[in-house]
VOMARDO-605527 format. One record per residue: x, y, z of N, C-alpha, C in turn. Coordinates in steps of 0.05 Angstrom, whole numbers, padded with zeros to 5 digits, always signed. Each point is the difference from the previous one (the first is absolute). Example, Ala and Ser with C-alpha at 12.3 -4.5 7.8 and 13.67 -1.06 7.14 Angstrom:
! VOMARDO-605527
+00264-00114+00156-00018+00024+00000+00018+00024+00000/-00007+00021-00014+00016+00024+00001-00015+00022+00014/
//
This chain:
! VOMARDO-605527
+00068-00040+00423-00008-00011-00020-00031-00004+00001/-00020+00008-00029-00019-00004+00005-00006-00026-00019/-00021-00010+00007-00016-00031+00005-00023+00003-00010/-00024-00001-00025-00027+00001-00002-00005-00026-00014/-00031-00010-00004-00002-00027-00011-00022+00018-00015/+00008-00008-00026-00024+00011-00021-00027-00030-00005/-00021+00014-00004-00022-00021-00010+00003-00002-00026/+00002-00022-00020-00008+00001-00027-00018+00001-00007/-00014+00002-00017-00036-00002-00006+00002-00017-00029/-00004-00029+00003+00001-00021-00022-00028-00012+00001/-00014+00020-00002-00027-00015-00008-00010-00014-00017/+00012+00001-00024-00012-00009-00028+00025-00024+00004/+00024-00006+00012+00006-00032+00011-00005-00017+00017/-00013+00018+00032-00004-00018+00011-00036-00012-00006/-00018+00013-00016-00021-00015-00005+00004-00032-00018/+00029+00001-00002+00002-00022-00024+00021-00026+00013/+00002-00003+00031+00016-00008+00020-00009-00022+00001/+00015-00014-00007-00003-00040+00008+00022-00014+00012/-00007-00028+00012+00031-00015+00020+00009-00007-00026/+00022+00001-00002+00014-00014-00022+00008-00027-00005/-00013-00013-00028-00009-00026+00017+00027-00010-00023/+00009-00033+00016+00018-00015-00015+00008+00001-00032/+00023-00011+00005+00005+00010-00037+00015-00028-00008/-00012-00023-00012+00010-00030-00005+00007+00002-00030/+00022-00008-00004+00018+00009-00028+00006-00031-00014/-00001-00007-00024-00001-00029-00012+00043+00002-00007/+00002+00033-00001+00030+00007-00004+00021-00010+00023/+00022-00006-00007+00015-00005+00015+00020+00017+00020/+00003+00039-00021+00017+00022+00015-00029+00021-00010/-00011+00018+00013-00011+00024-00010+00003+00023+00023/-00005+00026-00020+00017+00022+00023-00028+00014-00015/-00005+00026+00016-00016+00021-00012-00002+00022+00013/+00007+00016+00000+00012+00032+00007-00017+00015-00023/-00005+00017+00033-00017+00030-00012+00021+00022-00013/+00006+00012-00017+00032+00003-00007-00010+00035+00004/-00020+00004+00010+00002+00032-00005+00011+00006+00040/+00005-00013+00011+00008-00003+00026+00020-00017+00003/+00004-00022-00024+00018-00022-00002-00008-00019+00025/-00019-00004+00003-00010-00011+00034-00013-00035-00017/+00022-00027+00009-00014-00018+00000-00016-00012+00018/-00020+00007-00019-00035-00019+00006+00004-00033+00011/+00015-00011-00026-00003-00034+00016+00027-00009-00023/+00016-00021+00015+00012-00013-00016+00007-00034+00017/+00014-00018-00015-00004-00028+00000+00025-00006-00008/+00024-00009+00012+00023-00013-00007+00006+00029-00017/+00013+00029+00004-00001+00022-00015+00026+00005-00007/+00021-00018+00012+00037+00002+00000-00002-00024-00005/-00024-00024-00007+00019-00027+00007+00007+00008-00036/+00023-00010-00011+00012-00001-00031-00005-00021-00014/-00005+00020-00022-00017-00023-00024+00008+00010-00021/+00000-00017-00023-00007+00002-00027-00009+00023-00009/+00000+00023-00016-00019+00016-00007-00019+00001-00027/+00013-00026-00024-00003-00009-00016-00005+00031-00021/-00026+00004-00012+00008+00026-00025-00015+00024+00030/+00001+00005+00020-00005+00018+00019+00031+00013+00010/+00016-00013-00021+00031+00013-00011+00001+00022-00012/-00021-00003-00027+00003+00018-00016-00015+00033+00007/+00005+00004+00028-00005+00014+00010+00016+00026-00002/+00025-00017-00003+00031+00007+00016+00006+00006-00021/-00005-00011-00028+00013-00008-00026-00012+00030-00005/-00031+00006+00001-00018+00026-00017+00018+00026+00014/+00005-00005+00042+00002+00019+00010+00023+00014-00015/+00022-00008+00000+00028+00004-00025-00005+00014-00016/-00019-00018-00021-00010+00019-00025-00013+00027+00004/-00014+00001+00015-00016+00025+00018+00025+00021+00004/+00009-00009+00014+00031+00017+00016+00006+00016-00030/+00020-00018-00020+00018+00020-00022-00024+00007-00019/-00028-00002-00001-00016+00013-00016-00015+00031+00024/+00006+00008+00010+00007+00015+00011+00018+00014+00012/+00026-00010-00002+00022+00017+00005+00018+00005-00039/-00022-00014-00019+00002+00012-00020+00032-00018-00021/+00005-00021+00019+00015-00024-00016-00005-00013-00015/-00035-00004-00004-00010-00018-00006-00033+00019-00013/+00002-00011-00033-00028+00008-00016-00024-00016+00005/-00020+00007+00001-00019-00015-00010-00002-00017-00020/+00011+00021-00027-00002-00012-00028+00028-00012-00014/+00020+00003+00027+00020-00026-00002-00001-00021-00012/+00013-00018-00015-00006-00024-00002+00036-00013+00007/-00003-00019+00002+00014-00019+00011-00011-00028-00018/+00026-00019-00012+00000-00021-00013+00007-00020+00016/-00014-00006-00011-00017-00033+00018+00016-00026-00016/+00026-00015+00034+00015-00014-00001-00016-00028-00006/+00018-00020-00005-00011-00022-00002-00011-00008+00026/+00020+00001+00036-00001-00003+00013-00030+00001+00012/-00009+00033-00008-00027+00001+00009-00014-00011-00011/-00005-00005-00033-00014-00006-00010-00012-00024+00007/+00021-00023+00000-00004-00025+00014-00010-00012+00025/-00009+00024+00022-00011+00000+00029-00025-00024-00006/+00006-00019+00010-00027-00001+00004-00018+00010+00036/-00022-00010-00009-00028+00012+00023-00011+00021-00018/-00009+00021+00017-00022+00025-00011+00025+00018-00016/-00026-00001-00027+00019+00006-00019-00004+00027-00003/+00007+00021-00018-00007+00027-00026-00009-00019-00023/+00029-00009-00018+00000-00018-00012+00016+00021-00022/+00021+00012+00023+00016+00019-00024+00021-00020-00015/-00001+00016-00022+00021-00020-00020+00025+00017-00011/+00015-00031+00010+00026-00002+00001+00007+00021-00024/+00028+00016+00010+00009+00015-00026-00013+00033-00002/-00037+00000+00004-00008+00029+00002+00025+00014+00017/-00025+00028-00009+00003+00019+00018-00028+00015+00002/+00000-00002+00036-00021+00003+00016+00000+00021+00023/-00030+00012-00001+00003+00029+00021+00012-00005+00025/-00003+00021+00013+00000-00003+00032-00026-00002+00002/-00012+00021+00001-00027-00005-00003-00016-00030+00009/+00007-00015-00033-00017-00023-00004+00009-00021+00011/+00029+00001+00013+00020-00020+00025-00001+00006+00021/-00018+00028+00005-00022+00007+00021-00021-00017+00005/-00013+00006-00023-00028-00006+00007-00001-00041+00001/+00014-00006-00020+00007-00023-00002+00002-00024+00029/+00028+00020+00015+00004-00014+00028-00023+00004+00016/-00011+00030+00007-00015+00011+00022-00034-00017-00016/-00016-00001-00019-00021-00017-00010+00001-00031-00005/+00015+00004-00011+00006-00030-00009+00019-00026+00010/+00009+00022+00016+00029-00027+00028+00011-00013-00010/+00018+00016-00033+00016-00016-00016+00030+00003+00002/+00006-00026+00010+00027-00011+00006+00015+00012-00017/+00000+00002-00026+00018+00012-00021-00003+00027-00007/-00025+00014+00013+00006+00029+00002+00020+00014+00016/-00004-00014+00026+00009-00003+00024+00028+00001-00014/+00013-00025-00003+00023+00001-00010+00014+00031-00014/-00008-00008-00024+00003+00026-00015+00007+00022+00010/-00028+00009+00015+00017+00031+00016+00023-00006+00008/-00008-00022+00019+00031+00001+00016+00026+00004-00019/+00004-00016-00017+00021+00003-00010+00001+00016-00020/-00014+00024-00017-00002+00025+00001+00008+00013+00020/-00017+00003+00024+00010+00022+00017+00027-00010+00013/+00011-00023+00004+00023-00004+00025+00014-00022-00020/+00001-00002-00030+00024-00011-00020-00003-00030+00006/-00003-00013+00024-00001-00025+00013-00030-00009+00008/-00013-00016+00009-00011-00007+00019+00014-00001+00028/+00017-00015-00005+00010-00008+00036+00007+00039+00001/+00009+00013-00009+00005+00027+00010-00023+00014+00015/-00011+00008-00027-00029+00000+00005-00010-00011+00035/-00003-00024+00006-00007-00006+00020+00022+00012+00022/+00016+00004+00007+00015+00006+00016-00014+00027+00003/-00006+00018-00011-00010+00023-00002-00016+00005+00025/-00027-00024-00016-00022+00002+00009+00000-00007+00035/+00018-00023+00010+00004-00010+00020+00010+00033+00021/+00017+00022-00024+00007+00016+00017-00015+00020+00019/-00010+00005-00033-00023+00016+00004-00029-00016+00021/+00002-00020-00001-00021-00016+00019+00008+00011+00027/+00017-00009+00002+00024+00011+00025-00010+00029+00006/+00007+00016-00012+00007+00029+00005-00035+00007+00000/-00020-00014-00003-00035+00010-00006-00011-00017+00037/+00019-00009+00011-00004-00009+00023-00002-00033-00004/-00006-00020-00015-00005-00022-00012+00035-00010+00015/-00005-00008+00029+00028-00010-00013+00004-00025+00013/-00020-00020-00011+00004-00022+00012-00004-00009-00035/+00007+00003-00012-00015-00012-00030+00040+00007-00005/-00010-00024-00030+00026-00007-00018-00007-00002-00022/-00009+00011-00026-00008-00006-00023+00032-00003-00027/-00004-00035-00006+00020-00009-00013-00005+00005-00033/-00022+00011-00011-00013+00010-00024-00017+00016-00003/-00009+00006-00015-00022+00021-00014-00020-00012-00002/-00017-00024+00007-00035-00014-00017+00005-00011+00028/+00012-00010+00022-00016-00020+00022+00011-00023-00010/+00011-00011-00021-00002-00030-00005+00023-00009+00018/-00007-00036+00013-00005+00001+00032+00039-00007-00006/+00015+00005+00027+00020-00001+00004+00003+00005+00027/+00017-00020+00017+00001-00011+00029+00000+00035+00011/+00036+00006-00010-00002+00031+00023-00023+00013-00018/-00020+00011-00008-00019+00016-00019-00025+00006+00025/-00006+00013+00022-00005+00001+00016-00010+00022+00008/-00027+00003+00024-00005+00024-00003-00014-00007+00031/-00019+00023+00001-00029-00009+00023-00012+00031-00004/-00027-00009+00008-00027+00011-00006-00001+00031+00010/+00017-00005+00022-00002+00027+00015+00022+00026-00025/+00018-00011-00004+00023+00001-00026-00005+00011-00024/-00019-00015-00004-00023-00002-00023-00018+00022-00013/-00006+00012+00035-00019+00016-00002+00016+00029+00011/+00018+00004+00001+00017+00021+00003+00011+00008-00029/-00005-00014-00018+00018-00006-00026-00039+00016-00011/-00016-00010+00005-00027+00013-00009-00011+00016+00004/+00018+00008+00026-00019+00033+00003+00017+00025-00007/+00032-00011-00001+00022+00024-00004-00011+00004-00032/-00007-00025-00027+00001-00009-00015-00029+00035-00014/-00012-00004+00019-00028+00012+00005+00006+00032+00001/+00020+00003+00027-00005+00024+00010+00032+00022-00027/+00011-00014-00013+00022+00010-00005+00005+00005-00030/-00015-00017-00010-00012+00010-00026-00037-00005-00008/-00014+00020+00010-00023+00003-00004-00008+00007-00032/+00022+00014-00015-00001+00003-00037-00010-00025-00009/+00010-00028+00014+00010-00021-00012-00004-00021+00013/-00009-00001+00021-00033-00017+00009-00015-00008-00015/-00013+00014-00011-00028-00005-00008+00004-00027-00021/+00017+00013-00014+00010-00036-00014-00004-00029+00011/-00001+00000+00031-00010-00024+00014-00031-00006-00004/-00015+00024-00014-00027-00013+00007-00022-00004-00025/+00025-00002-00021-00003-00008-00030-00017-00029+00013/-00012-00006-00012-00018-00022-00005+00004-00021-00019/+00022+00002-00019-00005-00012-00031+00020+00012-00023/+00011-00006-00013+00033+00000-00007-00004-00011-00032/+00005-00002-00020+00001-00009-00019+00027+00006-00014/+00015-00016-00007+00026-00005-00013+00007-00024-00017/+00007+00001-00030+00014-00014-00002-00032-00009-00021/-00033+00008-00004-00021-00011+00000-00002-00021+00020/+00016+00007+00021-00016-00019+00017-00023+00019+00028/-00013-00007+00007-00023+00017+00028+00012-00021+00023/-00001+00015+00013-00002-00012+00032-00009+00024+00021/-00002-00018+00018-00011+00010+00026+00011+00004+00022/+00001+00027+00017+00003+00004+00031-00003-00031+00006/+00025-00003+00023-00009-00022+00011-00003+00008+00031/-00009+00031+00000-00003+00012+00024-00035-00017+00011/-00005-00003+00021-00031-00016-00001-00020+00027+00015/+00019+00017+00017-00003+00025+00019-00013+00017-00037/+00002+00002-00012-00001+00021-00021-00027+00002-00011/+00000-00032-00003-00034-00004-00014-00015-00011+00028/-00002+00015+00019-00026+00008+00022+00004+00024+00009/-00021+00006+00010-00009+00020+00016+00017+00012+00023/+00018+00005+00004+00019-00003+00016+00021+00033+00000/-00013+00014-00018+00026+00022-00013+00033-00010-00007/-00001-00031-00002+00041-00003-00007+00000+00018-00024/+00030+00007+00000+00013+00010-00026+00028-00010+00003/+00004-00021+00005+00034-00016-00003+00000-00025+00030/+00008-00027+00004+00029+00009-00026+00008-00023-00017/+00006-00021+00022+00017-00030-00021-00011-00015+00022/-00004-00028-00018-00002-00026+00007+00026-00012-00001/-00004-00026+00009+00028-00022-00006-00012-00018-00003/+00017-00024-00008-00003-00017+00010+00025-00042-00006/+00004-00003+00025+00015-00022-00020-00004-00028+00022/+00017-00021-00003-00011-00019+00006+00007-00002+00036/+00027+00015+00000+00008+00005+00030-00004+00008+00013/-00014+00035-00016-00011+00014+00023-00032+00008+00001/-00014-00018-00024-00028+00002+00001-00012+00030-00013/-00015+00004+00009-00022+00022-00014+00000+00015+00025/+00012+00033-00019+00003+00026+00017-00016+00031-00026/-00004+00009+00022+00002+00024-00012+00005+00031+00022/+00004+00012-00016+00012+00026+00009-00027+00018-00004/-00016+00017+00007-00016+00018-00009+00007+00021+00028/-00024+00018-00015-00006+00030+00010-00035+00008-00013/-00014+00004+00023-00028+00011-00009-00001+00028+00013/-00021+00018-00006-00006+00030+00006-00024-00006+00007/-00008+00017+00019-00033+00003+00015+00000+00031+00009/-00016+00016-00003-00001+00018+00007+00012+00022+00007/+00031-00006-00021+00027+00000+00008+00022-00004+00014/-00018-00025+00006+00023-00017+00035+00008-00019-00027/+00027-00004-00003+00012-00022-00011+00010-00028+00025/-00009-00018-00010+00018-00023+00009+00014-00016-00018/+00014-00004+00005+00023-00028-00008+00002-00023+00020/-00004-00016-00024+00004-00034+00008+00015-00013-00005/+00016-00030+00008+00002-00012-00015+00007-00029+00019/-00009-00021-00033+00004-00035+00016+00013-00004-00017/-00003-00023+00017+00028-00010-00022-00009-00045+00017/+00003-00014-00018+00000-00027+00016-00038-00011-00006/-00001+00020-00021-00035-00015+00001+00008-00028-00023/-00026-00017+00007+00007-00021-00017-00018-00010-00022/-00008+00028+00001-00016+00007-00044-00010+00020-00005/-00011+00009-00024-00008+00028-00005-00021+00011+00022/-00022-00025-00002-00024+00009+00001+00005+00001+00044/+00027-00008+00004-00004+00005+00035+00015+00026+00002/+00019+00007-00018+00009+00026-00001-00017+00021-00005/-00016-00006-00013-00023+00022-00005-00007+00006+00015/-00008-00016+00015-00013-00008+00029+00016+00029+00018/+00008-00028+00012+00023+00024+00025+00008+00028-00007/+00000+00004-00029+00011+00027-00011-00039+00027+00011/-00018-00007-00022-00028+00014+00014+00001-00002+00026/+00005-00019+00022-00009-00013+00027+00018+00028+00015/+00015-00001-00012+00033+00017+00026-00014+00033-00006/-00005+00002-00028-00013+00035-00001-00016+00006+00004/-00022-00020+00001-00032+00001+00006+00012+00005+00039/+00012-00007+00014+00008-00009+00022+00011+00033+00001/+00020-00001-00001+00009+00031+00000-00016+00025-00003/-00016-00007-00026-00014+00019+00006-00040+00003+00026/+00007-00024+00003-00028-00006+00016+00006+00021+00032/+00023-00024+00012+00012+00011+00025+00015+00012+00010/+00008+00013-00024+00020+00029+00008-00002+00021-00011/+00005+00018+00011-00011+00032-00006+00030+00014-00001/+00008+00022-00015+00018+00016-00002-00012+00038-00002/-00005+00000+00017-00012+00036+00007+00022+00022-00003/+00000+00024-00006+00016+00014-00004-00003+00018+00024/+00025-00006+00017-00012+00024+00034+00002+00033-00010/+00017+00014-00025+00011+00010+00003+00011+00008-00021/-00004+00021-00013+00021+00006-00034+00013+00025+00009/+00029-00007-00020+00016+00032+00002-00010+00015+00000/+00001+00011+00018-00006+00034-00001-00024+00008+00019/-00015-00029+00014-00020-00002+00013+00016+00018+00034/-00009+00014+00017+00005+00015+00025-00009-00031+00014/+00015-00001+00014-00001-00027+00025-00006+00010+00023/+00025+00024+00006-00008+00025+00029+00008+00021-00012/-00008+00024+00020+00024+00024+00008+00012-00001+00020/+00025-00002-00005+00017-00010+00021+00000+00035+00011/+00012+00004+00025+00008+00039+00004+00030-00013+00009/+00001+00037-00018+00022+00002+00005+00015+00013+00013/+00028-00002+00011+00014+00020+00028+00028+00016-00021/-00010+00024+00010+00007+00023-00018+00013+00001-00028/-00034-00005-00009+00014+00004-00039-00013+00020+00009/+00000+00012-00040-00023+00016-00008-00034-00008-00011/+00001-00017+00013-00026-00013+00000-00007-00006+00021/-00021-00008+00016-00017-00019+00012+00007-00025-00004/-00014-00015-00017+00000-00017-00008+00019-00009-00012/-00008-00034-00007+00012-00004-00035-00012-00031+00010/-00010+00000-00048-00014-00024-00002+00013-00028-00002/-00006-00022+00010+00021-00017-00004-00021-00018-00013/+00023-00019-00022-00025-00022-00032+00027-00014+00009/-00012-00023-00018+00012-00028-00010+00028+00014-00034/+00011-00020-00003+00020+00006-00018-00023-00017-00018/-00015-00019-00007-00013-00020-00017-00023-00006+00010/-00025-00006-00016-00020-00013+00004+00008-00019+00022/-00019+00000+00020+00005-00014+00026-00026-00025-00012/-00004-00027-00004-00018-00016+00000+00017-00021+00026/-00015-00017+00010+00001-00024+00007-00020-00028-00005/+00011-00013-00002-00015-00038-00006+00002-00013+00030/-00033-00007-00001+00004-00027+00027-00028-00007-00002/-00005-00014+00019-00039-00021-00011-00016+00027+00005/-00020-00007-00016-00021+00021+00003-00010+00011+00030/+00001-00038+00008-00016+00000+00029+00017+00019+00020/+00035+00007-00011+00007+00018+00020-00003+00027-00010/-00014+00014-00007+00007+00028-00008-00012+00019+00022/-00024-00020+00021-00016+00008+00008+00019+00008+00037/+00023-00004-00013+00021-00008+00033+00028+00017-00007/+00002+00009-00027+00026+00022-00015-00002+00009+00021/+00022+00011+00007+00010+00025+00014+00021+00019-00011/+00000+00012+00002+00027+00020-00011-00004+00027+00023/+00026+00006-00007+00014+00008+00031+00025+00015-00008/-00008+00022+00004+00012+00023-00003+00032+00007+00011/+00021+00006+00008+00016+00017+00017+00019+00027-00013/+00006+00006+00016+00021+00024-00010+00001+00018+00026/+00032+00023-00008+00010+00017+00028-00021+00009-00002/-00013+00016+00020-00020+00027+00002+00020+00012+00022/-00006+00024-00016+00006+00020-00020+00028-00012-00018/-00009+00007-00029+00031-00015-00014+00018+00026-00003/+00022+00006+00003+00012+00023-00005-00003+00007-00019/+00017+00025-00007+00002+00016-00024+00036-00006-00002/+00004+00012-00027-00011-00018-00018-00010-00014-00018/-00025-00009-00013-00003-00021-00007+00002+00000-00042/+00015-00022-00001-00005+00001-00031-00021-00019-00009/-00006+00005-00040-00022-00008-00006+00006-00032-00004/-00010-00018+00020+00018-00022-00004+00002-00017+00018/+00005+00013+00022+00019-00007+00025-00019-00024+00019/+00019-00019+00001-00015-00013+00013-00005+00002+00032/-00031+00013+00009-00001+00011+00031-00027-00027+00014/-00003-00023-00010-00016-00011+00011+00008-00026-00011/-00030-00023+00009-00002-00021-00014-00021-00010+00008/-00029-00015-00013-00018-00016+00005+00001-00032+00001/-00008-00003+00021+00004-00030+00015-00026-00011-00021/-00001-00017-00007-00030-00020-00009+00000-00031+00007/-00015-00008+00017-00004-00015+00001-00024-00022+00005/-00016-00022-00006-00020-00015-00001+00006-00016+00008/-00028-00032+00006+00004-00028+00003+00008-00006-00024/+00017-00014+00000+00015-00017-00041+00019+00022-00005/+00003+00028+00007+00020+00018-00021+00022-00013+00018/+00033+00009-00005+00024+00004-00002+00000+00021+00010/-00001+00011+00027+00009+00028+00015+00014+00012-00024/-00004+00029-00014+00015+00013-00014+00002+00036+00007/+00020+00004-00005+00003+00028-00002+00004+00017-00017/-00011+00021-00002+00003+00011-00025+00012+00028+00007/+00015+00022-00013+00018+00024+00001-00027+00024-00002/+00011+00027+00020-00024+00012-00011+00024+00023-00007/-00009+00014-00021+00017+00022+00006-00018+00026-00009/+00019+00035-00001-00009+00015+00003-00013+00009-00028/-00021+00014-00003-00015+00003-00029+00009+00031-00015/+00018+00005+00026+00006+00027-00013+00022+00018+00012/+00015+00008+00007+00025+00015+00018-00009+00020+00014/+00017+00014+00018-00013+00014+00022+00027+00012+00014/+00010+00029-00010+00023+00002+00005+00004+00007+00034/+00029+00002+00006-00004+00012+00023-00013+00030+00012/-00012-00001+00015-00006+00022+00010+00021+00028+00016/-00011+00024+00001+00021+00016-00004+00005+00005+00036/+00020+00016+00008+00010+00007+00028-00027+00008+00011/-00013+00014-00004-00028+00012+00027-00014-00023-00009/-00015-00011-00019-00018-00021-00003+00013-00026+00025/+00025-00005-00010+00003-00020+00017-00003+00002+00028/+00019+00029+00022-00015+00011+00022-00020-00006+00001/-00019+00003-00024-00030+00009+00018-00006-00034-00001/+00012-00024-00016-00019-00021-00003+00014-00011+00037/+00020+00003-00008+00007-00013+00037-00015+00008+00022/+00000+00025-00003-00022+00009+00018-00029-00008+00003/-00014-00012-00028-00018-00006+00011-00001-00027-00001/+00014-00011-00014+00015-00030+00021-00001-00007+00025/+00015+00015+00016-00007-00003+00023-00016+00005+00013/-00024+00023+00000-00015-00008+00005-00029-00010+00001/-00003-00004-00034-00021-00019-00001+00010-00028-00017/+00021-00005-00003+00005-00026-00019-00006+00001-00028/+00007+00008-00016-00006+00016-00037+00009+00027+00000/+00002-00003-00021+00013+00028-00012-00023+00029+00003/
//
């Protein structure tokens, strides 16, 4: 087994190193995740069950996106607005009872205006009833990994059994971004006019210089003020969810503070790209003397900037590797460690195939190996 330490050059990031400062928030619950590596950078009561308010609508929209992508739903398709949807109180898109409204307008009503009426109209149009749609919402949330969530309606209207956590809401947000890039752009729209009523998106980060492109605010007396948001800077995406802020001002302050804190004190450098040759390993009795080993996906790590100088990458593999070797075959692993980083293992695979050598070459290789320890 061969083991060796690689020195990773991260001079750009090293120049930005600084100690991680404490973060004090107004919100009762919060979580901040680097989506590229799914690393939690900050959390506060992240698994505490809360009333998710209108952040619920992310799941309503997720199911609509899912049906659009599968071809079960069309953006130009219309739903007839029921009395139940029309009369719902709270934030509204102001759709008229008995009118036929396009799916795309209902989606904008939910996403931009946080319309409870539009959310119920979508739920009824897709699921038949809001109750049956809410059951599908809960099941899909659990399928995504948001297992501490129960939805009882499509809008986030207060219900003692309608509960989630900021971690679960972050999972739903990440899943939306990852699964529906073609539709996710709707979350970045700042305004929408329907029925001659113009409304602005309530997401405070959309109006700040943070690279925000979503997602959803929420507020009820029981849940307080919250927001699920995502920002992108230099190709690096952070997802944050806060809840239980005492007011609109504090919600905006906490969201901005979390995003700035994540970009300032943490880095996510690229260690290897797919196809990069990590090492050329000796081959035992093969048609080629060595095989290039690589990673199967771009390898990033997220850690405090101050820890980058202590990043250690250790490569291990059996040496020599016996032929035949198939392309993509696992032949070793990379061990990554640093202060503030959970130790991580990544598989190394063969970048190309190597066939088993013929009889005479195998005899010669055996002889060489006995004499000199290599082919």
